[in-house]
C-alpha positions as MATLAB code, in Angstrom:
seq = 'XXXXXXXXXXXXXXXXXXXXXXXXXXXXXXXXXXXXXXXXXXXXXXXXXXXXXXXXXXXXXXXXXXXXXXXXXXXXXXXXXXXXXXXXXXXXXXXXXXXXXXXXXXXXXXXXXXXXXXXXXXXXXXXXXXXXXXXXXXXXXXXXXXXXXXXXXXXXXXXXXXXXXXXXXXXXXXXXXXXXXXXXXXXXXXXXXXXXXXXXXXXXXXXXXXXXXXXXXXXXXXXXXXXXXXXXXXXXXXXXXXXXXXXXXXXXXXXXXXXXXXXXXXXXXXXXXXXXXXXXXXXXXXXXXXXXXXXXXXXXXXXXXXXXXXXXXXXXXXXXXXXXXXXXXXXXXXXXXXXXXXXXXXXXXXXXXXXXXXXXXXXXXXXXXXXXXXXXXXXXXXXXXXXXXXXXXXXXXXXXXXXXXXXXXXXXXXXXXXXXXXXXXXXXXXXXXXXXXXXXXXXXXXXXXXXXXXXXXXXXXXXXXXXXXXXXXXXXXXXXXXXXXXXXXXXXXXXX';
ca = [
      77.310   70.207   56.922;
      78.994   68.260   59.693;
      82.293   68.455   57.794;
      82.103   72.219   57.478;
      81.330   72.506   61.229;
      84.379   70.392   62.109;
      86.544   72.475   59.774;
      85.275   75.710   61.341;
      85.970   74.450   64.870;
      89.482   73.326   63.871;
      90.216   76.650   62.194;
      89.025   78.509   65.335;
      91.220   76.300   67.495;
      94.252   77.001   65.280;
      93.553   80.741   65.491;
      93.268   80.517   69.310;
      96.579   78.644   69.545;
      98.215   81.118   67.187;
      96.895   84.050   69.213;
      98.162   82.452   72.416;
     101.615   82.026   70.866;
     101.618   85.656   69.764;
     100.552   86.805   73.224;
     103.243   84.654   74.796;
     105.893   86.061   72.449;
     104.681   89.596   73.183;
     105.154   89.047   76.915;
     108.403   87.166   76.453;
     110.028   89.922   74.393;
     108.662   92.861   76.376;
     110.030   94.319   79.611;
     107.387   92.533   81.665;
     108.143   94.231   84.994;
     109.038   97.671   83.724;
     106.242   97.859   81.130;
     103.677   95.169   81.930;
     100.975   94.199   79.451;
      97.768   95.185   81.208;
      95.810   92.425   79.397;
      97.482   89.917   81.691;
      97.205   91.985   84.878;
      93.570   92.722   85.339;
      93.582   93.558   89.020;
      97.065   94.705   89.985;
     100.439   95.753   88.699;
     103.962   95.611   90.113;
     104.551   99.087   88.741;
     103.517  101.697   91.319;
     101.355  104.666   90.463;
     101.141  107.833   92.503;
      98.404  107.416   95.088;
      95.612  109.975   94.929;
      95.624  111.954   98.148;
      93.197  114.707   97.156;
      91.292  114.033  100.374;
      94.030  115.882  102.284;
      92.644  119.119  100.828;
      89.815  118.757  103.322;
      91.976  118.456  106.438;
      91.215  121.022  109.144;
      93.105  124.305  109.081;
      95.818  124.985  111.641;
      95.108  128.369  113.180;
      97.949  130.367  114.709;
      97.854  133.386  117.030;
     100.860  135.173  118.554;
     100.435  136.525  122.073;
     101.912  139.773  123.397;
     104.758  137.872  125.081;
     105.778  136.241  121.793;
     104.302  132.826  122.577;
     102.434  131.303  119.635;
      99.174  129.401  120.047;
      98.508  126.907  117.253;
      95.591  124.500  117.063;
      93.715  122.106  114.804;
      90.082  121.746  115.787;
      88.030  118.582  115.517;
      84.813  119.154  117.428;
      83.697  115.584  116.694;
      86.460  114.404  119.020;
      85.819  113.740  122.683;
      89.414  114.330  123.773;
      92.123  116.895  123.194;
      95.887  117.077  123.497;
      97.370  120.380  124.647;
     101.003  121.115  125.317;
     103.963  123.446  125.214;
     106.732  122.870  122.677;
     109.952  124.707  123.548;
     112.813  125.503  121.181;
     115.395  124.309  123.707;
     117.128  121.012  124.383;
     120.480  119.494  125.284;
     122.145  121.350  122.406;
     121.801  124.631  124.287;
     123.780  123.490  127.321;
     127.455  123.857  128.116;
     129.779  120.901  128.619;
     129.571  121.474  132.397;
     125.757  121.677  132.508;
     124.972  119.013  129.894;
     121.889  117.148  131.138;
     120.089  120.189  132.565;
     117.236  120.190  130.017;
     116.456  116.539  130.760;
     116.802  117.121  134.515;
     114.179  119.869  134.228;
     111.810  117.445  132.528;
     111.850  115.401  135.741;
     111.663  118.330  138.148;
     108.641  120.059  136.607;
     106.418  117.264  137.938;
     107.695  117.494  141.527;
     105.498  120.244  142.896;
     104.760  123.942  142.427;
     103.985  126.946  144.608;
     100.287  126.047  144.248;
     100.353  122.237  144.208;
     102.287  119.526  145.969;
     103.468  116.553  143.942;
     100.586  114.513  145.370;
      97.996  117.154  144.499;
      99.351  117.400  140.966;
      99.176  113.650  140.403;
      95.716  113.324  141.949;
      94.305  116.211  139.922;
      95.474  114.692  136.643;
      94.223  111.230  137.582;
      90.850  112.515  138.817;
      90.124  114.092  135.435;
      91.238  110.902  133.660;
      94.073  112.685  131.909;
      97.688  111.913  131.070;
     100.575  114.303  131.664;
     103.866  113.626  129.926;
     107.097  115.183  128.672;
     110.183  114.438  126.593;
     113.498  116.074  125.805;
     115.489  115.915  122.582;
     118.659  117.605  121.405;
     116.825  120.692  120.175;
     113.341  120.619  121.700;
     111.548  120.000  124.990;
     107.852  119.204  125.276;
     105.271  119.112  128.074;
     101.783  117.991  127.126;
      98.521  116.627  128.510;
      95.770  114.531  126.980;
      92.361  115.145  128.557;
      88.621  115.020  127.961;
      87.268  118.043  126.094;
      85.592  119.436  129.214;
      88.984  119.592  130.989;
      90.987  121.503  128.362;
      91.117  124.713  130.421;
      92.176  122.744  133.501;
      95.039  121.204  131.536;
      96.148  124.647  130.304;
      96.212  125.921  133.877;
      98.217  122.910  135.131;
     100.790  123.259  132.345;
     101.178  126.959  133.067;
     101.603  126.234  136.772;
     104.356  123.635  136.407;
     106.258  125.701  133.827;
     106.099  128.987  135.739;
     105.770  128.104  139.418;
     107.786  124.922  140.060;
     109.666  125.098  143.363;
     112.673  122.835  142.648;
     113.010  121.660  146.216;
     116.633  120.759  147.005;
     115.611  117.467  148.572;
     113.619  116.535  145.500;
     116.557  117.460  143.258;
     118.888  115.173  145.186;
     116.403  112.271  145.121;
     115.822  112.731  141.402;
     119.524  112.278  140.679;
     119.233  108.579  141.513;
     116.149  108.253  139.287;
     118.009  109.769  136.320;
     121.079  107.601  136.954;
     118.854  104.514  136.865;
     117.348  105.799  133.636;
     120.872  106.169  132.264;
     121.582  102.525  133.103;
     118.432  101.500  131.238;
     119.442  103.532  128.186;
     122.915  101.997  128.208;
     121.234   98.606  127.979;
     119.549   99.628  124.708;
     122.294   99.126  122.142;
     120.591  101.142  119.405;
     120.356  104.191  121.686;
     124.031  103.800  122.583;
     125.040  103.522  118.909;
     123.214  106.721  117.979;
     124.695  108.590  120.933;
     128.156  107.507  119.779;
     127.259  108.417  116.202;
     126.353  111.967  117.238;
     129.424  112.202  119.440;
     131.793  111.304  116.590;
     129.936  113.045  113.743;
     129.538  116.333  115.642;
     132.532  116.038  117.952;
     133.485  119.102  120.000;
     130.139  120.749  119.213;
     126.983  120.899  121.385;
     125.035  118.614  119.035;
     127.472  115.813  119.842;
     126.520  115.705  123.525;
     124.043  113.229  124.959;
     120.602  114.243  126.178;
     120.967  112.768  129.681;
     124.436  114.170  130.285;
     127.333  112.506  132.042;
     127.125  110.850  135.445;
     129.369  113.597  136.813;
     127.012  116.298  135.584;
     123.900  114.546  136.874;
     125.454  114.421  140.356;
     126.416  118.103  140.261;
     123.522  119.929  138.532;
     122.122  122.429  141.017;
     118.950  124.427  141.495;
     120.827  127.477  140.222;
     121.637  125.618  136.971;
     117.969  124.745  136.496;
     116.813  128.308  137.128;
     119.460  129.737  134.806;
     118.441  127.409  131.986;
     114.764  128.379  132.377;
     115.490  132.107  132.441;
     117.629  131.879  129.311;
     115.670  129.424  127.166;
     112.051  129.206  128.369;
     111.042  132.472  126.730;
     107.782  133.402  125.013;
     109.181  133.727  121.461;
     110.726  130.245  121.729;
     107.550  128.531  122.950;
     104.522  127.204  121.075;
     101.306  126.165  122.754;
      99.928  123.479  120.439;
      96.532  121.791  120.673;
      94.553  119.266  118.657;
      91.136  117.670  118.981;
      88.174  119.101  120.860;
      89.497  122.651  121.237;
      88.125  126.061  120.276;
      90.980  128.219  119.034;
      89.620  131.570  120.183;
      88.826  130.266  123.666;
      92.230  128.558  123.826;
      94.041  131.782  122.924;
      92.155  133.598  125.666;
      92.964  130.941  128.274;
      96.644  130.620  127.342;
      97.059  134.391  127.321;
      95.564  134.581  130.815;
      97.704  131.770  132.244;
     101.140  132.356  130.693;
     101.920  135.870  131.910;
     105.248  135.245  133.674;
     107.253  134.293  130.586;
     110.305  136.272  129.554;
     109.973  138.183  126.283;
     113.672  137.915  125.445;
     113.729  138.038  121.602;
     116.865  135.865  121.254;
     116.022  132.952  118.975;
     117.376  129.423  118.921;
     118.736  130.072  115.429;
     120.893  132.904  116.783;
     122.298  130.634  119.482;
     122.936  127.857  116.951;
     124.822  130.286  114.739;
     127.248  130.954  117.605;
     127.981  127.233  118.040;
     127.165  125.523  114.730;
     127.182  121.795  114.176;
     130.363  120.835  112.325;
     130.308  117.383  110.726;
     133.581  115.459  111.034;
     134.336  112.318  109.056;
     135.290  109.861  111.797;
     134.364  106.661  113.561;
     134.057  105.077  116.979;
     134.329  101.306  117.444;
     133.734   99.412  120.665;
     134.641   95.760  120.235;
     132.868   93.394  122.596;
     133.061   89.749  121.566;
     130.730   88.734  124.391;
     127.808   90.362  122.569;
     125.927   87.951  120.260;
     125.364   90.496  117.469;
     127.232   93.378  115.893;
     125.503   96.755  115.780;
     126.634   99.627  113.607;
     125.441  102.807  111.907;
     126.910  104.494  108.839;
     125.922  108.118  108.280;
     126.640  111.065  106.037;
     125.920  114.690  106.783;
     122.234  115.277  106.073;
     120.030  118.314  105.594;
     118.751  120.901  108.050;
     115.004  121.156  108.623;
     114.568  124.103  106.266;
     116.965  122.887  103.572;
     115.198  122.754  100.164;
     116.470  119.192   99.698;
     115.207  117.846  103.031;
     112.053  116.417  101.410;
     114.128  114.606   98.779;
     116.189  112.996  101.560;
     112.963  111.774  103.155;
     112.057  110.095   99.863;
     115.562  108.627   99.622;
     115.214  107.197  103.122;
     111.980  105.508  102.015;
     113.770  104.175   98.915;
     116.431  102.517  101.060;
     113.726  101.295  103.444;
     114.386   98.628  106.010;
     113.964   94.979  106.908;
     113.513   93.151  110.206;
     113.833   89.407  110.573;
     111.176   89.367  113.299;
     108.717   91.847  111.804;
     107.039   89.406  109.440;
     107.773   91.397  106.279;
     108.540   89.301  103.209;
     111.752   89.274  101.207;
     110.034   90.731   98.136;
     109.709   94.284   99.395;
     110.089   97.325   97.168;
     113.446   98.288   98.642;
     116.459   96.724   96.910;
     118.325   96.902  100.216;
     115.566   94.982  102.000;
     115.383   92.381   99.223;
     119.114   91.647   99.237;
     119.391   91.573  103.019;
     116.292   89.416  103.451;
     116.964   86.969  100.611;
     120.550   86.334  101.688;
     120.042   86.456  105.461;
     122.637   89.173  105.901;
     121.178   90.898  108.973;
     118.760   90.605  111.846;
     117.469   94.052  110.943;
     118.506   96.993  108.813;
     116.911  100.435  108.716;
     117.608  103.679  106.862;
     117.375  106.872  108.920;
     117.173  110.585  108.217;
     117.527  112.923  111.199;
     117.161  116.691  110.853;
     118.401  119.537  113.049;
     118.429  123.325  112.776;
     121.648  123.483  110.764;
     122.609  119.886  109.965;
     121.387  116.319  109.802;
     122.360  112.659  109.601;
     121.421  110.371  106.723;
     122.404  106.724  106.709;
     121.693  103.121  107.638;
     121.615  101.279  110.975;
     122.063   97.488  111.055;
     122.280   94.551  113.426;
     123.913   91.345  112.176;
     125.854   88.224  113.017;
     129.643   88.676  112.801;
     130.122   86.321  109.830;
     127.768   88.328  107.577;
     129.281   91.774  108.167;
     131.500   91.757  105.097;
     128.647   91.108  102.650;
     126.275   93.365  104.568;
     128.670   96.323  104.356;
     128.944   95.829  100.604;
     125.169   95.718  100.100;
     124.548   98.803  102.252;
     127.162  100.943  100.528;
     126.158   99.687   97.075;
     122.549  100.722   97.661;
     123.557  104.113   99.084;
     125.864  104.706   96.121;
     123.206  103.564   93.653;
     121.164  106.646   94.575;
     123.792  108.727   92.737;
     123.928  106.717   89.536;
     121.004  104.357   89.013;
     117.588  105.544   90.083;
     114.456  103.910   88.695;
     111.344  106.061   88.396;
     109.200  103.215   89.709;
     111.311  103.011   92.875;
     110.896  106.745   93.414;
     107.120  106.552   92.889;
     106.884  103.660   95.353;
     108.928  105.587   97.927;
     106.764  108.685   97.484;
     103.625  106.644   98.130;
     105.147  104.956  101.181;
     106.295  108.278  102.593;
     102.914  109.957  102.139;
     101.087  106.994  103.646;
     103.421  106.855  106.646;
     102.914  110.573  107.266;
      99.143  110.121  107.225;
      99.284  107.073  109.477;
     101.457  109.009  111.917;
      98.722  111.639  112.290;
      96.286  109.177  113.828;
      95.109  110.721  117.082;
      95.206  114.058  118.857;
      98.642  113.562  120.442;
     100.523  112.906  117.155;
      98.737  115.855  115.535;
      99.626  118.185  118.416;
     103.228  116.945  118.244;
     103.300  117.603  114.493;
     101.947  121.120  115.006;
     104.419  121.967  117.761;
     107.456  120.549  115.955;
     106.677  122.243  112.639;
     105.948  125.581  114.276;
     109.390  125.472  115.911;
     111.282  124.219  112.860;
     109.484  125.939  109.966;
     107.772  128.831  111.716;
     104.456  127.501  110.388;
     102.627  124.230  109.910;
     102.825  122.955  106.345;
      99.374  121.975  105.034;
      99.324  118.310  104.029;
      98.427  119.296  100.473;
     101.581  121.426  100.222;
     103.756  118.769  101.849;
     102.444  116.100   99.463;
     102.982  118.407   96.489;
     106.599  118.839   97.562;
     106.973  115.061   97.878;
     105.415  114.488   94.440;
     107.896  116.963   92.949;
     110.750  114.574   93.791;
     111.589  112.486   90.729;
     114.514  110.293   89.655;
     116.590  113.267   88.482;
     115.999  115.044   91.796;
     117.179  111.982   93.724;
     120.365  111.780   91.659;
     121.071  115.486   92.146;
     120.489  115.387   95.905;
     122.478  112.162   96.262;
     125.377  113.798   94.414;
     125.209  116.683   96.856;
     125.068  114.641  100.073;
     126.696  111.295   99.194;
     129.133  111.607   96.287;
     132.726  111.568   97.601;
     131.648  112.773  101.057;
     133.016  111.935  104.495;
     131.153  109.481  106.732;
     130.599  108.921  110.407;
     130.543  105.351  111.716;
     129.603  103.998  115.138;
     129.927  100.272  115.845;
     129.645   97.993  118.857;
     129.885   94.257  119.516;
     131.842   91.503  117.702;
     132.860   93.854  114.874;
     136.251   92.421  113.885;
     134.879   91.677  110.388;
     133.410   95.175  109.913;
     135.140   96.976  107.037;
     137.486   99.835  107.951;
     136.749  103.526  107.476;
     138.689  103.923  104.225;
     136.723  101.056  102.658;
     133.426  102.820  103.451;
     134.809  106.183  102.319;
     135.942  104.746   99.006;
     132.400  103.542   98.266;
     130.760  106.942   98.378;
     131.430  107.026   94.637;
     131.700  104.506   91.795;
     134.444  104.174   89.199;
     132.776  103.447   85.874;
     134.586  102.863   82.626;
];
């Protein structure tokens, strides 16, 4: 009996060892990363699966009403919120200026907070502070925004204040002259931010001799010469009802908001001229070119490589967003590991090729910029250039479905995380209303993202990258940065 028991145990042990060998051989001869054996990965897998975002079907509806003057009122209501963000998004920015008046849109951003026919600058500041609110503004190349974040009981007060500053500002000559020095100091601060300078140079060379190539702040000469007449002319031409959206998010009632906005914004021009019509007269023309500013006193080299991207409404703009996520980014000081999903991030991080590297995708009404920005030590530039262009070119030829799925998930998650709070939601509403003419429901946007697969990426990359001209802006100790023809040659691969 004891002998049979020992024999049984031995036979079971041999079977266990044999099974282990078979399992090991199965893993050894399989594509473990591409097709993992789930028996050995009980709790996770390196292969991404599309994240379920069905919860976005329950997001609040964005309601839109068009007033008699053409102004659109768009809002997303969340009555559980205690605060609200309300603001005016205007389809006008530095792109709609002339070379002589470049900087006017940004100058206006400063002047609208300097007093109105009904309020002095002190009264305006005290009124906002007394209600515990925040009043802010920003100017871009194609849009200008003025918004306030307030408690829900002060929404109507915020609407009235915004209408007052946008329709009744006095533009006192003394204030204008004092504000010139403030803007010049701001310009000095911007010039100290190398990344901002690089992207200004990138726009200037990529869209040279077109309005989109101009800076937002304007030149020092223009800032010193912009007059009250220039400010008034810009308002009369571009601050029109059809080109303005009043966006709100949080503790707002849409019907009451429409009534209040309609009552307050009655002085707006109803000129039907759209921004698209003005853009058509002076389109953005992409020019393959570069600008290099060598400064060996700088510790690091900064550069951006870009191709012509897609306009906001281009059918392939979503695919470019996914491609940007595929390229990803890496920052030495951000704490991210070297084993990130992005091949670009892995190679840069593992080999110490850069201090940071980041893909970007910028959209405008009729054009865009798609590329990579990097900061690196001079002695790593040669290898870094190769890695960047290899990964950009790989989008044309070698696209893995798992990489695309991972990028889709990252993109959807980043979009959701961006909509955390009333101010980001209001900004999203205003921007989409100006660019698309409507706000895309998250469910539709995610469906469009999920429709991007490996074949789509290859097709879109062939359209925007294959054998296309580039724009390059570089600054710092860049003597080792490859020349333009080297970059241009690597927009396609020779395969035999």
